[in-house]
Phi, psi and omega in degrees: 000326186297331180289350177263004179292146177298150177295344180279358185305306184295310179296327177296314179297321178297320179293319179296330179297334182293344182278359181117172188240000185284130179273161180280144173265104183241166182307327180274007182110173180294128186213159164265136180234127180236144166255122180252117180246126185226143181209147173273002179095343182260338182230162179304139181298146170261126182249126179236161182250137175233147179221155180183176182291335176216179184297319181298318180293320178295321178298311181298323178295315179296319180297319178296320178297319181292316180298327180291327184260355184299136176238162179085203184294142177285144179151184183269146180287155178283319183244131178234123176235134180234124177246120180265125180288124184253333185203140177234137181230123176289143180209187171226169185300323179300316179294316180295318181300320179291323175298316180297318181296335180264008183241133179300149186309127177067022172250010176279115192248023176252147172282158181233132178237150180259002178210156185294333180275359179065021179295327176241098187212153180229136171292156176301325179298324178294320178294318178296312187294339177255011179054040181283347182237031184222133177227005185111341176279117184274355186259354181206152173282112181251115185298136174253112182292319181299315183287325176295321179297322177295318178296310184291328176296317179291320188276318188250351182080008177210148183276137173227126177260177175290146182299158176257335184256127180300338182277353181300126182287142173221167178229133177256142181219152178249146177229160167235140190223172175223161181217146175216142177246118178055234180264014183285179181287157177283129178260124171284132179270141181295148179223023179226145176071189187277358171265017178308140165090005165232171184305145184285134176233109180286315175202130182301132175255178186298322182293312181300312183294315181297320178294319179296319178296313182298315184289325176291324174293324173301317179299310180300320180301320179292341182272352178271117181284172180300330180283346184098355175278147181276149156282112198294322181176174183221148167257104192292335183305320182234015176054049180251138179287149172286123191281343186272183177209158183209117184293324178300315181287335171303312182292316185290328176292321176298319178302314182290327177294326174292320175301317179298316180300327178300333177267316188276326185057028176277122183305324182297327180292315179294319181297317180292318178298319179295319178298318178294322180290320177299319177296319178304312183289324186279322190246332192252337179265126185239133173287153178233155179288137177229158178302150180305137177090349180265157183295140178302147181229152179214158181222147168282123186246126179280167182293341176275014182060036177251145170252116180257132179310312182295335179299313177297323180298310183285334174298316176299317181299317180295313180296318181294322181296319180292320177298315182299318186277331185253339185078359179275137186253018187294340179259002185297328185297338181271348183298312182297309180302322177294319178293321177297323176300320177296318179301325180289348179259008179259128180290126183294331184276314186260342186071004174285155177266142167278139191268322186221130174244159172271148176242134011261004186290336185066017175290147180290125178262316176216127177292320179222135175235306180212143181296337180303324183301323182297313180294321179297318180294314181297315179297317179297318179296324179294320176294322177297320178298316182294329181276327187254338185075011181281107186295337180299331181288318176295317180297322178297321179292318180298320177294318180297319181292326174299320176295318179302320180295313181296322182277000180056049179299339181299340180294342178275345178051052187273131179292326179292324174297321178298316176301313184295316182293319177301316180293319182295321182293341176279334179268328182216082187287071179267141183301324182293331176288317176299320181297319177298316180297323179292314180298327182300334182244325189294327181278005187242002188296323178299316178297316182298321183284334187253349186296127184285328182284156181298323170045066190299334180293342177294322177292323176300315178303313183293321182292320177295319178293323179297319177297320178295321179296320177299320178296320176299321179299318181293334180270355181075024179267131180266119182305321182295333179289331181265332181217094183301343180272001186276131180242104185296318181294316178296324178298311181297318180297315181296322181298309183289327175296318181293323177298316177298317188288342176302334182283355169287348177252023183250135180279072167301152183301330180293346173255316182302332185296346182267003183253168193301315182230081187304320184299331180288325191255344186299142176064039165220183188254156183221171172247107190299314188283356168255045178057040176064031180304140174238106180238154187302324180284333174298310180297322180307311186291323175299313182299313184300316180294317184286325175298314178298319180297316180297315183296324186269330187239341189241359183268005176114337183285316181223154178235139179288140173282149178303138181280132175251014180291150180290161174300148179294151179293145177269006179277157180301000000 
């Protein structure tokens, strides 16, 4: 059997030795306990437990357990993850239940055992990958008895549900781990803070960011069907597709894939984005009747027969981005009708936008739905102005922004507003616009630094504000003079911390291996508190933020300073 051990055995054991030498005191005597998780990349990892007098003995025991249970083709696994148990704490179900209730969904990072010897125990990744702590509530870990029974039936050959009696004993344990892929180097897994349990990233470098963008763009490319329609998303725990669809997100995902192509220059990325845009133009954008003599208008129409203000905005952004990057004007003819549609949704008296219309009647369905639509519309109109030279589009944005200022839109800290304001200040560098852009981010820095979720739009917000700050520097404008509450140093620290933290939402193989179909999800981004959902717009926001980060800080022009910001809070 030993000749079938992975070549990573010795380096993995050497790496595990770095975590210390003290053995666990368990009912069977002092022992080393390892969880060995192995996968060929196509199926969910099988995790087995090994124990022994030392690490080598525990490894051999675990390997023997895996070989005994291995199914399918004989051979060595592609992915090997080893978690060494470092500490065990006795508890009861009442205590564990309260811990779960106080922890945001899928952020519980302790293993759970049903016996003191850990013979029946699950790593947190196994619980996450089987949705054992998810019921739809995103603010707390809510145990799912059905999913735990499915996990334990697969792992132990017998079903075990969550206890019913608060006095039922359980054991919680902490591990430190390593991971290796094929003949690659051994990766030490982080074991501190909320990025616990994936490879340690001190600060994203150019290689890491570029690879994450390329691989996520590869994922998006695979989701564009031959017709140009997206496979909208997946629930990775059970490899189930997201059943809904959204035309606005169709357009915004195409926009982000073009942003990625600007970095990767992979022909497949541009081809897939073009296919999605062609579908957008052919199937989702509809002309509407207008009075004789008025400019033609068109709208992006969702499958629910809704016209969303933001839909026209991001449709313009997608078409404009392709024109900007390729120089091809084949989609230019739709820019004006989409922009005219936006003008028709602006109130002449207040300059506020109406958010949702019915199609084809154009009756108002909702005056306001989400603040995001306002920023998307303003950003889209500015791009339309730059492509067409039609001053009415710029004037409409200036009127809208005056309304945003009066309505204190900065309180929403919207990334789309940040994009729009940054663009507007380059066309019309008015102090009141800069002030709006500063307030949009400066009052939000505490939240940005402490937010436990990856929240990718926060990096987009920061990157748009950073670009605006650079423009202010060239104009000799001092941020503190316009916004006395602005802290430039705290802003820079929060920005780089947020860029690092985005990788807590990345399906590194050491995490993807615990889900139903690892090959589908590996090396793309997810939303953890929605049961690790991967939807095209989720990936979109990660890509947009990281592309901007790479262009501004990692492409040679500027380098990020090391972040001295504290670790993010583990509270919801």
